[in-house]
N, C-alpha and C positions, 0 to 999 in steps of 0.2 A: 502494499498499499503507499500511500505516496503524505508526508504529515509534518508533521515538526524534522527537521531535522537531526537525527541521533548527535549529542553531543561529540564521543571519536569520531565519526565522519566528518562533520566543521572543523576538529580539530587535524584532524589528516588533511583539509584539503588546503588549512590554511599554512602547515605548516609544510609538506611538501611540495603543496605548486601555486603557495604565493597567493589568493586565489579562494575566495565566500564560498561556501556550500550554498546556495540557492534551496534545493529542492531533492529528499533521498525516495528511493522508492527498493524498497524490497526484497530482491528475488533471491534468496537463501540464508540458510539458518541453519546451522550442529551448534554443538556441543566445542568446536577448535574455532570456527566460524561465525564469518557474515557477511554478507557480497546486499553491496547497492546501486544502483543505477543513481547516480545524483546529475543529479543541472547546477553550473558554477553560472558563478555571476558575470562573467564574458560569457554567454551563450553556448558552453559548450557540455556535450555530458561522457562523462569516463563512470566507469567502475568502481568501484572505492569496497577492496576485500579487506574485512579485519579480522586477526589474528586473535586470540588469548594468548598470557605472557606460555600459557604449558606448546603452544603450538607455531615460537620463537623462530623453533628450525626450520619447519614449514615455509614460515614466510622466508626467507632467506633462499630458502632451497628454489622457490618456484624463481622469485627474482632471476636468480643468479641461469637458470632455465628457461626463460623465456631471454632473457638475453644471447644465449648458448642456441640456440635454434634456432631463430631468427631470423636467418641467409641459408637457413636452409627450409625451414615447413613454415607456413601464416601462422603467425599469432601476431594477437590485441601491441600494443607496444605496450612499453613500460616508459608511466610518465611521473614516478616517486614508490618508493620506498623506504621505508626507517618505523622504527620508537615511535611513539607519542605520547611525553613526558606524564604523567600523573594519572597514566590510565592504565599501563601495566604490558601495552597489547601494542601490536606491530599491527599498518595498515603496507596496502599494497594499491598502490592506483594504476590507472591502467585503462587504452582511450578504450572509448564505449564499441563497441562493434554492429550495436543493432539485437533483436531480440528476437529473430526466424535462427533459428537450430536446421542442424540438420535429421534431427528427431521430430519435429517438429511438421519437419518440409514435407517426409515419411506421411505421417498422420494427419492431411492436410492433404496428399492425391498427387504432393508440385513437384516427388523425386518419390523415386519407384524405390522396392526393400532392395533392388541384388546393385542397385548403383550405388544406394551410402555402404552396403559392406563394402565398395569394391572403393570407395572416396575411403573409408578406414584404412585397407589393406592399404594404397597408396600413404597416405597421414605417415602411417607405421615407415612402409619402409620409406620415404622424407628422413621420418625426426629423428630415425635410427641409422642415417645416415650423417650423425652430425660430428664434429671428432669432440673425443672424448678427451680436457686435457690431464696432464698426469697426476695434481693436483685435488680436480675433484672426487671428494668422500664417495666411500659407497658404502653402504645400509646393509649389513652385515647377512645370509639369511637366518642368525639364528636369531639376531632381532627379530623377524616377524613372527619366527614360530617364536616366540616368548611371548611379541601381542598378541599372537594368538589365542596362546594359555590361557590365556589372563581372561579373555571372553567364551570362553568352550568351557564344559560340563566335561567331570573327570573320561576320561577314558574317552573320549573326541579323539583327541592327536595318538593314541596307542594305536586308533582303527584306520589313521593313513600311514601309519609305522609306514608303510612301504614305499608311497610317496616320499615324505621326508626323504628316508634313506635314500632313492635312486635324485634327490636335486639337490642333496648332502655333496653326493659320487660323482653326481656327472662333469664329464669334463670341460674346463675351465676354454671357454671364448672368449673374443674382444668382447669386453664390458659398450652395449651404447645406454645414449639416453632416454631413458625410458618414462615415460607423460608417469603410471603409476594407473589411470581411468581414460579411456579413450573409449568415447560409449558414442550413440548419436545424440546424442544430445548436452557434450563434452565438443561438439563443432559447432562453429557459428557460419552462417552463406553472409557474407555481407558484400557489398560494392557493387558495380553496373554487373560486372562478371559472377555476380555470386558468386569466389571462391572461398573455399571451403580453411575455417581458422580452428586449430587448434585455442582449447582458451583449459581452464581450472588444474592448476600444474600445483593443484597441491601436494602430492604426492607425488612427487616424478621426485628419481634418482639413479644412478647409473649400479648398471644390472645385465640380466641375460633378455634374449631379445623374443624366446620363446614367452619368458613372463609376463611383459606389454602381450605381449597378442593375444599368450588364453588370456592374460583377464578379457580382451576386445571382445574375445568368442565368450565369453561364462556372460558376462556384461551384456549380449545382445541373442542368447541365447543358441548358437550355432556353434555347441563341441562336436554335431556328429550331426553332421547334415552337410546337403546340399552348400543351405548358406557360408559355411565354412570353410569350407573350398574358396568359393567366390570373394572371401577377404585373401584367404590362407593365397589365392592366387593370384590376385595384385600384388601382395607384397614381394618384392622383387629381393629380397636377400635372405641366403639360403634357410630354412628352420631342420629340427631335429625332430622328428613327429612326435617321439614316446617323448623329449622333457617336452612337448609343447602339453603330451596328454597328461605329466604329472602335473606341473604347473596348473593345468584345467582345473585338476579335484583340489590343487592348493589354493584355489583362489575360492572355489563351489566353495568351498569349507569355508572361506572367511566369509563371503558375504550369507552364509547362515548364519555364521556367528552374531553380524550386526542386525543380522532381520529382527522384524518387531513378530512378539507374539503374537499368531492366528493366521491369515491368509496370506503376511510375507513369508510366515516360516513354513506355514503348509508350501510355497509353491518353490521353497531353496531343501526343502529334504527332498522333496520331487526327486529334484532336477541334481543333489546329492546321491539319492537309490539307486538314480538312472543310469548312474554313473560309473558303480559301482558292477554294476550290472554290463558294461560293458567294458572298465579294464579289472575286473574280478586282485590282477595281480595288483596291485595298487591299491589293497587294501586290508586290512587282515581279519582272518575270518575267527573269531573267540574257536577252539574246538571244547565241541562240549560233554563237560565235567561227568562226571562217569557216575553212576548212582551203587550205595554197593545197597 
């Protein structure tokens, strides 16, 4: 909704851009971030993303990722990034590309589903060709496992022990810039040529390309169908199919762990069970206990 400009948004625009904010429309809000489309006093429209103090590292990484990949894949221009004194939060301000996402274009019938999936594959390929500087921080896999373990009931990680082992034991290839959440609504269509732009690099990190591609397959419900081939056929780099499958399991469990009780949880439970049926070697099946 559009209304009174939140104090943090007003301060972010004043400190980082030197221009007062006149309007603010909240686009998204979560436990770590909040995003606002903001109208400035000079007539410009920008997107202000606020990060909680606990997500400061994500803010710095996202700003760095935008700048690192800008010559390889279309992204919004970074206008300002920094901490906000007195608020304990960090703000990232980018150019406003408009409200039309690839997802909304598909839902309205403006873009065909198969075309959209090819767009995702091409964007991932362009992103993964971005050079990675040797000093760019990596996120160790054990950190992802630890984070997942804190959200899962006991026994969940044991169930996917073969998946975790396969990822940990995989031969290391050159790391790439991973977006971490490429799906239809994280692509904004903008400009007279309808250029596809990647947005929302909150979870960006350097890692294996299979992880990023698998995340896209999971988020578009394309882990085992012609739709999966539509994405991977448009992806220009080599992929290890076995590693792609293991990451698909890991990301599906992560989505399940973050899902809300009810229909959302039921959806991800069904997808996880389907993966277990198709790839039983990536799941641990407990042996039945003997009865005396």
